[in-house]
DRENVEX-126656 format. One record per residue (C-alpha): residue number from 1; z, x, y. Coordinates in nm, 3 decimals. Layout:
BEGIN
ATOM;nr;zz;xx;yy
ATOM;NUM;Z;X;Y
...
This chain:
BEGIN
ATOM;nr;zz;xx;yy
ATOM;1;0.624;-2.276;0.580
ATOM;2;0.740;-2.611;0.733
ATOM;3;0.627;-2.878;0.966
ATOM;4;0.268;-2.870;1.099
ATOM;5;0.203;-2.520;0.964
ATOM;6;0.225;-2.660;0.608
ATOM;7;0.006;-2.956;0.672
ATOM;8;-0.272;-2.740;0.827
ATOM;9;-0.304;-2.569;0.485
ATOM;10;-0.542;-2.715;0.220
ATOM;11;-0.501;-2.676;-0.155
ATOM;12;-0.772;-2.782;-0.401
ATOM;13;-0.749;-2.864;-0.757
ATOM;14;-1.070;-2.852;-0.957
ATOM;15;-1.158;-3.012;-1.298
ATOM;16;-1.497;-3.049;-1.464
ATOM;17;-1.352;-3.269;-1.733
ATOM;18;-1.045;-3.481;-1.635
ATOM;19;-1.049;-3.812;-1.461
ATOM;20;-0.875;-3.863;-1.114
ATOM;21;-0.575;-4.028;-1.278
ATOM;22;-0.499;-3.747;-1.519
ATOM;23;-0.133;-3.725;-1.589
ATOM;24;-0.082;-3.360;-1.553
ATOM;25;-0.318;-3.304;-1.271
ATOM;26;-0.262;-3.611;-1.047
ATOM;27;0.070;-3.745;-1.128
ATOM;28;0.256;-3.424;-1.182
ATOM;29;0.106;-3.147;-0.983
ATOM;30;-0.131;-3.293;-0.718
ATOM;31;0.107;-3.575;-0.621
ATOM;32;0.387;-3.325;-0.567
ATOM;33;0.181;-3.079;-0.369
ATOM;34;0.068;-3.360;-0.141
ATOM;35;0.431;-3.387;-0.008
ATOM;36;0.383;-3.041;0.147
ATOM;37;0.018;-2.968;0.196
ATOM;38;-0.322;-3.132;0.238
ATOM;39;-0.423;-3.161;-0.132
ATOM;40;-0.778;-3.228;-0.255
ATOM;41;-0.895;-3.299;-0.612
ATOM;42;-1.251;-3.231;-0.713
ATOM;43;-1.309;-3.407;-1.042
ATOM;44;-1.576;-3.597;-1.253
ATOM;45;-1.568;-3.956;-1.137
ATOM;46;-1.825;-4.230;-1.058
ATOM;47;-1.606;-4.387;-0.797
ATOM;48;-1.617;-4.315;-0.418
ATOM;49;-1.419;-4.055;-0.229
ATOM;50;-1.077;-4.186;-0.172
ATOM;51;-0.707;-4.119;-0.158
ATOM;52;-0.487;-4.160;-0.456
ATOM;53;-0.104;-4.085;-0.447
ATOM;54;-0.158;-3.891;-0.126
ATOM;55;-0.433;-3.683;-0.279
ATOM;56;-0.792;-3.676;-0.150
ATOM;57;-1.037;-3.740;-0.442
ATOM;58;-1.375;-3.567;-0.415
ATOM;59;-1.580;-3.702;-0.699
ATOM;60;-1.884;-3.560;-0.884
ATOM;61;-2.058;-3.812;-1.105
ATOM;62;-1.999;-3.826;-1.481
ATOM;63;-2.353;-3.789;-1.584
ATOM;64;-2.458;-3.721;-1.947
ATOM;65;-2.253;-3.580;-2.222
ATOM;66;-2.084;-3.249;-2.290
ATOM;67;-2.403;-3.044;-2.262
ATOM;68;-2.465;-3.190;-1.909
ATOM;69;-2.115;-3.119;-1.816
ATOM;70;-2.147;-2.742;-1.897
ATOM;71;-2.478;-2.739;-1.703
ATOM;72;-2.311;-2.881;-1.396
ATOM;73;-2.031;-2.614;-1.379
ATOM;74;-2.200;-2.440;-1.080
ATOM;75;-2.233;-2.774;-0.899
ATOM;76;-1.851;-2.841;-0.942
ATOM;77;-1.757;-2.499;-0.830
ATOM;78;-1.982;-2.517;-0.524
ATOM;79;-1.834;-2.867;-0.431
ATOM;80;-1.487;-2.706;-0.459
ATOM;81;-1.591;-2.411;-0.246
ATOM;82;-1.717;-2.649;0.017
ATOM;83;-1.360;-2.778;0.069
ATOM;84;-1.267;-2.456;0.247
ATOM;85;-0.924;-2.454;0.083
ATOM;86;-0.661;-2.190;0.126
ATOM;87;-0.564;-2.193;-0.243
ATOM;88;-0.762;-2.315;-0.559
ATOM;89;-0.601;-2.436;-0.872
ATOM;90;-0.840;-2.516;-1.156
ATOM;91;-0.834;-2.681;-1.495
ATOM;92;-1.043;-2.649;-1.814
ATOM;93;-1.165;-2.353;-2.015
ATOM;94;-1.524;-2.404;-1.941
ATOM;95;-1.452;-2.320;-1.577
ATOM;96;-1.295;-1.980;-1.640
ATOM;97;-1.603;-1.747;-1.595
ATOM;98;-1.736;-1.929;-1.293
ATOM;99;-1.400;-1.956;-1.125
ATOM;100;-1.332;-1.585;-1.198
ATOM;101;-1.647;-1.497;-1.008
ATOM;102;-1.545;-1.736;-0.721
ATOM;103;-1.196;-1.564;-0.716
ATOM;104;-1.361;-1.220;-0.655
ATOM;105;-1.572;-1.351;-0.358
ATOM;106;-1.354;-1.618;-0.206
ATOM;107;-1.062;-1.402;-0.069
ATOM;108;-0.817;-1.679;-0.158
ATOM;109;-0.562;-1.729;-0.423
ATOM;110;-0.690;-1.890;-0.749
ATOM;111;-0.475;-2.033;-1.013
ATOM;112;-0.573;-2.110;-1.374
ATOM;113;-0.398;-2.410;-1.542
ATOM;114;-0.403;-2.387;-1.918
ATOM;115;-0.303;-2.724;-2.074
ATOM;116;-0.327;-2.615;-2.431
ATOM;117;-0.393;-2.315;-2.667
ATOM;118;-0.767;-2.327;-2.622
ATOM;119;-0.881;-2.118;-2.939
ATOM;120;-0.663;-2.324;-3.157
ATOM;121;-0.787;-2.646;-3.001
ATOM;122;-1.147;-2.541;-3.074
ATOM;123;-1.075;-2.553;-3.450
ATOM;124;-0.978;-2.923;-3.411
ATOM;125;-1.287;-3.039;-3.227
ATOM;126;-1.484;-3.267;-3.443
ATOM;127;-1.792;-3.260;-3.214
ATOM;128;-1.829;-2.883;-3.302
ATOM;129;-2.007;-2.834;-3.641
ATOM;130;-1.725;-2.729;-3.884
ATOM;131;-1.902;-2.393;-3.979
ATOM;132;-1.915;-2.294;-3.598
ATOM;133;-1.554;-2.389;-3.500
ATOM;134;-1.402;-2.041;-3.596
ATOM;135;-1.688;-1.861;-3.396
ATOM;136;-1.622;-2.087;-3.100
ATOM;137;-1.255;-2.031;-3.116
ATOM;138;-1.316;-1.651;-3.124
ATOM;139;-1.548;-1.680;-2.826
ATOM;140;-1.297;-1.885;-2.636
ATOM;141;-1.030;-1.619;-2.696
ATOM;142;-1.262;-1.355;-2.573
ATOM;143;-1.350;-1.531;-2.248
ATOM;144;-0.977;-1.576;-2.172
ATOM;145;-0.898;-1.213;-2.254
ATOM;146;-1.171;-1.094;-2.022
ATOM;147;-1.097;-1.311;-1.720
ATOM;148;-0.735;-1.422;-1.713
ATOM;149;-0.612;-1.101;-1.543
ATOM;150;-0.849;-1.181;-1.254
ATOM;151;-0.656;-1.488;-1.144
ATOM;152;-0.356;-1.469;-0.919
ATOM;153;-0.148;-1.684;-1.152
ATOM;154;-0.167;-1.887;-1.479
ATOM;155;0.021;-2.222;-1.499
ATOM;156;0.100;-2.339;-1.845
ATOM;157;0.243;-2.637;-2.022
ATOM;158;0.479;-2.484;-2.277
ATOM;159;0.652;-2.158;-2.377
ATOM;160;0.400;-2.070;-2.644
ATOM;161;0.127;-2.061;-2.380
ATOM;162;0.360;-1.865;-2.153
ATOM;163;0.381;-1.602;-2.419
ATOM;164;0.007;-1.604;-2.489
ATOM;165;-0.103;-1.549;-2.119
ATOM;166;0.164;-1.284;-2.055
ATOM;167;0.025;-1.098;-2.355
ATOM;168;-0.339;-1.145;-2.206
ATOM;169;-0.229;-0.966;-1.894
ATOM;170;-0.188;-1.244;-1.655
ATOM;171;-0.055;-1.138;-1.313
ATOM;172;0.199;-1.413;-1.316
ATOM;173;0.277;-1.700;-1.556
ATOM;174;0.468;-2.018;-1.474
ATOM;175;0.561;-2.265;-1.738
ATOM;176;0.562;-2.616;-1.623
ATOM;177;0.617;-2.881;-1.885
ATOM;178;0.458;-3.226;-1.863
ATOM;179;0.795;-3.387;-1.830
ATOM;180;0.798;-3.739;-1.702
ATOM;181;0.834;-3.807;-1.333
ATOM;182;1.132;-4.038;-1.324
ATOM;183;1.007;-4.253;-1.048
ATOM;184;0.730;-4.374;-1.271
ATOM;185;0.969;-4.471;-1.547
ATOM;186;1.240;-4.702;-1.422
ATOM;187;1.539;-4.716;-1.661
ATOM;188;1.626;-5.008;-1.887
ATOM;189;1.272;-5.125;-1.973
ATOM;190;1.254;-5.054;-2.344
ATOM;191;1.255;-5.262;-2.653
ATOM;192;1.227;-5.622;-2.524
ATOM;193;0.971;-5.746;-2.777
ATOM;194;1.061;-5.973;-3.064
ATOM;195;0.753;-5.872;-3.269
ATOM;196;0.817;-5.529;-3.441
ATOM;197;0.570;-5.309;-3.256
ATOM;198;0.488;-4.948;-3.333
ATOM;199;0.313;-4.779;-3.034
ATOM;200;0.104;-4.474;-3.002
ATOM;201;-0.031;-4.335;-2.672
ATOM;202;-0.292;-4.063;-2.656
ATOM;203;-0.615;-3.937;-2.799
ATOM;204;-0.681;-4.118;-3.132
ATOM;205;-0.791;-3.868;-3.406
ATOM;206;-0.712;-3.758;-3.760
ATOM;207;-0.510;-3.454;-3.662
ATOM;208;-0.312;-3.670;-3.420
ATOM;209;-0.208;-3.889;-3.722
ATOM;210;-0.451;-4.173;-3.714
ATOM;211;-0.460;-4.227;-4.098
ATOM;212;-0.085;-4.162;-4.121
ATOM;213;-0.018;-4.429;-3.863
ATOM;214;-0.233;-4.677;-4.067
ATOM;215;-0.033;-4.602;-4.372
ATOM;216;0.283;-4.618;-4.190
ATOM;217;0.213;-4.971;-4.052
ATOM;218;0.099;-5.086;-4.399
ATOM;219;0.435;-4.967;-4.552
ATOM;220;0.634;-5.126;-4.270
ATOM;221;0.455;-5.457;-4.319
ATOM;222;0.556;-5.462;-4.689
ATOM;223;0.893;-5.548;-4.567
ATOM;224;0.826;-5.679;-4.216
ATOM;225;0.505;-5.871;-4.231
ATOM;226;0.504;-5.950;-3.866
ATOM;227;0.503;-5.588;-3.758
ATOM;228;0.198;-5.451;-3.583
ATOM;229;0.060;-5.124;-3.449
ATOM;230;-0.070;-5.074;-3.091
ATOM;231;-0.289;-4.777;-3.023
ATOM;232;-0.346;-4.688;-2.653
ATOM;233;-0.618;-4.438;-2.578
ATOM;234;-0.968;-4.321;-2.671
ATOM;235;-1.065;-4.278;-3.041
ATOM;236;-1.272;-3.971;-3.130
ATOM;237;-1.609;-4.003;-3.304
ATOM;238;-1.461;-3.946;-3.642
ATOM;239;-1.228;-4.245;-3.635
ATOM;240;-1.396;-4.495;-3.405
ATOM;241;-1.595;-4.662;-3.691
ATOM;242;-1.290;-4.721;-3.899
ATOM;243;-1.096;-4.862;-3.593
ATOM;244;-1.370;-5.121;-3.551
ATOM;245;-1.314;-5.258;-3.910
ATOM;246;-0.928;-5.303;-3.884
ATOM;247;-0.753;-5.646;-3.863
ATOM;248;-0.682;-5.697;-3.496
ATOM;249;-0.370;-5.893;-3.575
ATOM;250;-0.241;-5.573;-3.738
ATOM;251;-0.382;-5.291;-3.536
ATOM;252;-0.461;-5.342;-3.167
ATOM;253;-0.664;-5.088;-2.971
ATOM;254;-0.596;-5.073;-2.593
ATOM;255;-0.809;-4.883;-2.356
ATOM;256;-0.665;-4.568;-2.191
ATOM;257;-0.417;-4.658;-1.915
ATOM;258;-0.368;-4.435;-1.599
ATOM;259;-0.053;-4.231;-1.646
ATOM;260;0.093;-4.387;-1.345
ATOM;261;0.089;-4.728;-1.529
ATOM;262;0.171;-4.601;-1.874
ATOM;263;0.524;-4.757;-1.867
ATOM;264;0.359;-5.103;-1.861
ATOM;265;0.225;-5.053;-2.217
ATOM;266;0.563;-4.912;-2.329
ATOM;267;0.755;-5.220;-2.239
ATOM;268;0.641;-5.428;-2.538
ATOM;269;0.703;-5.157;-2.800
ATOM;270;0.987;-5.121;-3.040
ATOM;271;0.915;-4.758;-3.153
ATOM;272;0.681;-4.483;-3.021
ATOM;273;0.490;-4.283;-3.271
ATOM;274;0.383;-3.913;-3.279
ATOM;275;0.271;-3.830;-3.628
ATOM;276;0.081;-3.506;-3.546
ATOM;277;-0.037;-3.286;-3.823
ATOM;278;0.109;-2.952;-3.892
ATOM;279;-0.163;-2.742;-3.750
ATOM;280;-0.144;-2.425;-3.533
ATOM;281;-0.222;-2.613;-3.212
ATOM;282;0.072;-2.857;-3.268
ATOM;283;0.311;-2.588;-3.372
ATOM;284;0.269;-2.442;-3.022
ATOM;285;0.187;-2.720;-2.775
ATOM;286;0.437;-2.990;-2.688
ATOM;287;0.338;-3.352;-2.754
ATOM;288;0.425;-3.492;-2.412
ATOM;289;0.407;-3.859;-2.550
ATOM;290;0.743;-3.805;-2.705
ATOM;291;0.906;-3.750;-2.372
ATOM;292;0.725;-4.051;-2.220
ATOM;293;0.873;-4.270;-2.498
ATOM;294;1.214;-4.130;-2.416
ATOM;295;1.173;-4.189;-2.045
ATOM;296;1.050;-4.548;-2.123
ATOM;297;1.369;-4.631;-2.312
ATOM;298;1.221;-4.666;-2.660
ATOM;299;1.308;-4.456;-2.971
ATOM;300;1.044;-4.246;-3.143
ATOM;301;0.942;-4.132;-3.483
ATOM;302;0.784;-3.793;-3.461
ATOM;303;0.655;-3.513;-3.678
ATOM;304;0.925;-3.246;-3.703
ATOM;305;0.728;-2.967;-3.528
ATOM;306;0.875;-2.667;-3.362
ATOM;307;0.808;-2.762;-2.998
ATOM;308;0.968;-3.119;-3.036
ATOM;309;1.267;-2.989;-3.227
ATOM;310;1.334;-2.714;-2.973
ATOM;311;1.331;-2.941;-2.678
ATOM;312;1.481;-3.249;-2.810
ATOM;313;1.687;-3.145;-3.117
ATOM;314;1.596;-3.494;-3.253
ATOM;315;1.771;-3.668;-2.978
ATOM;316;1.615;-4.004;-2.888
ATOM;317;1.452;-4.073;-3.223
ATOM;318;1.382;-3.958;-3.573
ATOM;319;1.199;-3.641;-3.682
ATOM;320;1.008;-3.646;-4.013
ATOM;321;0.822;-3.393;-4.199
ATOM;322;0.443;-3.375;-4.093
ATOM;323;0.231;-3.582;-4.338
ATOM;324;0.528;-3.761;-4.497
ATOM;325;0.412;-4.115;-4.426
ATOM;326;0.684;-4.265;-4.654
ATOM;327;0.955;-4.088;-4.445
ATOM;328;0.787;-4.210;-4.124
ATOM;329;0.788;-4.573;-4.257
ATOM;330;1.148;-4.551;-4.364
ATOM;331;1.251;-4.410;-4.022
ATOM;332;1.064;-4.685;-3.851
ATOM;333;1.204;-4.957;-4.069
ATOM;334;1.560;-4.816;-4.014
ATOM;335;1.521;-4.837;-3.637
ATOM;336;1.371;-5.181;-3.662
ATOM;337;1.638;-5.327;-3.878
ATOM;338;1.928;-5.165;-3.700
ATOM;339;1.876;-5.262;-3.327
ATOM;340;2.212;-5.108;-3.218
ATOM;341;2.116;-4.769;-3.367
ATOM;342;1.763;-4.802;-3.202
ATOM;343;1.922;-4.891;-2.870
ATOM;344;2.161;-4.598;-2.904
ATOM;345;1.879;-4.351;-2.970
ATOM;346;1.689;-4.488;-2.677
ATOM;347;1.986;-4.449;-2.445
ATOM;348;2.035;-4.090;-2.567
ATOM;349;1.671;-4.011;-2.515
ATOM;350;1.664;-4.146;-2.163
ATOM;351;1.987;-3.959;-2.071
ATOM;352;1.828;-3.625;-2.194
ATOM;353;1.518;-3.703;-1.984
ATOM;354;1.728;-3.790;-1.681
ATOM;355;1.948;-3.481;-1.711
ATOM;356;1.686;-3.205;-1.815
ATOM;357;1.343;-3.310;-1.939
ATOM;358;1.196;-3.454;-1.622
ATOM;359;0.935;-3.338;-1.371
ATOM;360;1.173;-3.335;-1.077
ATOM;361;1.346;-3.034;-1.238
ATOM;362;1.019;-2.838;-1.224
ATOM;363;0.862;-2.940;-0.899
ATOM;364;1.039;-2.679;-0.686
ATOM;365;0.892;-2.404;-0.911
ATOM;366;0.544;-2.527;-0.840
ATOM;367;0.626;-2.526;-0.464
ATOM;368;0.764;-2.174;-0.487
ATOM;369;0.460;-2.044;-0.655
ATOM;370;0.231;-2.199;-0.390
ATOM;371;0.446;-2.068;-0.103
ATOM;372;0.440;-1.713;-0.246
ATOM;373;0.065;-1.718;-0.279
ATOM;374;0.002;-1.884;0.057
ATOM;375;0.207;-1.632;0.260
ATOM;376;0.004;-1.513;0.552
ATOM;377;-0.261;-1.792;0.532
């Protein structure tokens, strides 16, 4: 397809959870697709209909909490159907049964995008009562096993997910990592701050290393009293009360930043942290923040987990054993003391992103999948 024929085609992404500026959905996939096709994103948002990054945003209000969100699944799917798209690409496990039914009656290709290993993720959800998490994980697995073969393709974020959905009988599986789009990360912006600053970007929770980061900055400050920790993201219910009691001169909480602007918070950092716990989810899913640190030109200290080691080999920073806070603090202090070593690690990390770990290297694979599924439409 080319020229006007392509632009006559509409593709629609659907999410019942994510905000319009979600990194994977808008800044990776939809922004790329809008170069070739009319691209619509149906999402939960209280703002007006508008265009972002060439993508038409069709909002549905963010009313109520999680229960209300589940009750409005039919509304979200109906709103998506009303777009009359030639191809649908949806996100979120809760949409799977409804989108499977839609796929059967719509007569158009439907793609399921799995951002994480959902059964493993359910075990980490603190809003689910602990005694029920295993049951919810089992039910989640059963839902996917039943419905995954009904979709035209499954797009996943890492190789572990690629293996999972292949085993579940998906018709086609395409692995698209959340590697940074280089145009959002100009080179040479890292490490300008005179204040030793450790940075974390992402959801803030215990399994993502909240307590480990607090202990790390405490140990670092024993030798560098001016050091501080900046957390960028939304805290979960379990850690929010503790965050409110911390000294703001030591630990600063910054509200979530749209992915397209994330480099702005990286610029004042000395080191990026990713002290994820050694749990099944993180032994499979890739922590994309590490690649964003590398793209931003700052070195990282990360838990030595299989996905990180396989993709980086430790280039761009230091890998430490999960849960070894003393090792994390030593690694951070080493990078803070030796600016030349830190700068060299940052350069190596940026070079690896430029040569291999960037979204531009994957964009053509997304185009090829869409072109294959849109043939004849």
